N, C-alpha and C positions, 0 to 999 in steps of 0.2 A: 695605182691610179688615185688621184685626189679629187674628191667631190667638190661641188661648188661651195657648200657650207664650210668645208675644211680649208679650201683655198681662201675664202674670205677671212677666216680666223687667222690663217698664217700671214695674211697681208694686213690684218687689223683694220679691215674696212667692212662696211655693210655688204651683205650678199647682193643687194640691189645694184651695187657698183660693178659687179662682174661683167654683165652684158655691155655696159658702157666701155669698160676696158677692152673688151673684144672689138667693139665698133671703132675704138680709137687706135687699134693695132698694137696695144700694149701686150695683151694676151694673144699669142699667135697659135696657129694650129687649130685643128678641129677637135672638139672634145668628143669623147665616147659617150653615147647616150644609152642608158639602160633603163627602160621604162621612162620615168620622169626625172631620173637622176643623170646629171652630166658630170663627167670626170676628165681630168687632164693628167698627162704623164708627170710623174714625180719630178723629172728634170726641169720641166717648164715651170712648175711651182717653185722649186728651189731657186732657180735663176731670178725669179721675180722677188721672192722673199729675201734673198741675199743682197739686194741692191741697197747701197748705203743712202742714208738721209743726208742731204746737202748741209743741213744745219749742224751735222756732226763733223764737218770738214771745213778747213779754212777756205774761204771763197770771197770773191769781190762782191761789192754791193750789187743788188739786182732787184728788178721789179718782177714779181711772179703773178701771172694772170691765170685764172681758172677758165678753161674752155670746155665745150661739149663736142661730141661728134658733129661733123659738118651737116648742115641742113640748108636747103634752098631758101632764099629770101626774096621778097618782093622788091623789085628794083627801086632804088631811091635816086631822084635826080642828082646828078653829079657824083654818084657812087657807082663805079663799074662792077662791083662785086655781084656774083650770082649766088653766093653762099656765105655763111658765117660758120666758124668752128673749124675743127681739125679734120683734115682729109687723111684717113688711114691708107697706108700702102703706097704712097707716092715714093718713087725711088730716090727723091731728093727733097728734103724738108725746107730747102732754101729757094724754092721756085716762087715766082710772083703769085701764082694761084694759091699756094699754101699760106704765104705771108698775108695776102689780101683777106683770108678767112679769119685771121687772128690779131691783126694789128690795130683794130679800131672797134668800137668807140669805148674808151676806158676813162673812168672818173679818177684822174690823177692830177690833183691841183698843182703840183710842182713838176709837171711833165718836162718843161725845158731844162730842169736841173739834172735830168737823167740821160741827156745826150752823151753818147760814148760809153754808156753803162750797159749792163746785161739785161735782157728781156727774156724771161723764162715763160714758156707756154707749158702749163701744167693741167692735170686733171686727175682726180681721185687718188691723190698722193704721188703721182708719177710725173716726172719731168718729161715732156714730149720732145722739146727741142729748146736749145738756147739760141738767142740772136743777139746782135749788137745793135743798139739804138743809134741811128745816124741823124735823126731829125724828128720833129714833132709838129703837129698842126692842130689847132684848136677848132672844135665843132661845138659851139654853145658851151656847155659845162664839161663836155667830154673831149678826149684827145685821140688822135690817131698817131701811130708811131711809124716812122720810116725804119725798116729793119733790114739787116743784111746778115750773112753768115759770119759768125764770130771767128776769132783767131783759133788756131789748132789747140792751144793750151786751154782756152776757155771751153771749147767744145768738149775736149776730153774730160775736163773737170765736171761738167754738168750732164754729159751723156750717160744714160743708163743709171740715173739716180732717182731718188724719191725726195719728196718734200713733205714735212709734217702738215697735215691738213687742219685748217682752222675753220670753224663756222664763221660766217659773216662775209666781209667784202670779197669781191671777185678779184681785187688787186691787193697784193701784199708787198711790203718793202722788206728786203733782206739786207741787213747791215753788212759792211765789209768786216770779215772776221779773220783776215789773214795775219794780223798783228796781235792777236789775242792769245 
């Protein structure tokens, strides 16, 4: 069994991120609790630690947004959402409910230039899901993105991968690295 501290070390993230990864559905299963210590099976930890970083692989250009676990929001006129963030445990990441929680409001000045590109939903160095951008809409200085399920090749490339975490903006631009 691997303790929370050891899990965080193996994933190279702060221990404070472990509970968020559980809430996001990245770390699955129930940890064993002994006193105040929580621990996970070795296989669970190894599967997470062995995930490749997308920056180490050839990939198309993409926008990566950082999200938190879903939380309820106060209704906004003209905005049908009841939550923002990632809903863990949905059987399909491409439902309207999931997309509505992650597709807006992002500060992306060149948003129209990203139509037909990849939109990555990420948190705590893990890619939660890739989407294809099919349109954009401006809301003041921010943008919402019309998203759909990507093609099989794109999905396979980004599924079960990680992304190097950087402090700072909630939106990162990844360049196309397929011809490098």
